[in-house]
Phi, psi and omega in degrees: 000128181256127179270123188300313187279355178258006178294159187301313182293321180289319182293327176296321179293317178297320178297316179297318179294320179295328178278333183279324187301311179297323180292328177292325179294319180288329182289339182266002179283142177277167181293333178291333181280336183288150181287135178263127181264128182236079175211157182265133175271141176222154181230133175229121182291143176291341182262009183293330180263016183293132174246130181293153180296132177239125181290131182267150177284138183241133177274159180298147184298327180296316180293321179295318178295320179296321179295317177298321177297321179293323181291325180135006176080193184293334180295325178295317178296321179295321179294321178298318180294320180294326182282330184276339181281125179293136182264140176234168180296336182282340184276355182289132180286157178290154182291328178200177182296323182281354183298322181276351175269341177085008183278329177254132182235000000 
């Protein structure tokens, strides 16, 4: 069964008419009918705050390792991180592997 208005040539014509009608309505509007936009445009470049690379002075690795040793080593840095992170009830570790399975109480 062939539907008359869905044939290829007819559907192309309907599509063209559907696209043309709204554009014809806008073309007949006067300038007084169009919306007037009253705002200021401004532009700020994403690169306006760019700072060029500056080479930093680096101390010898031996001196850096000695300083870390004087401070207390990696454990001191780990303790600082543990103290600065806010603790919540959800961050507490389970008592054992079976604690989250409910078999040991």
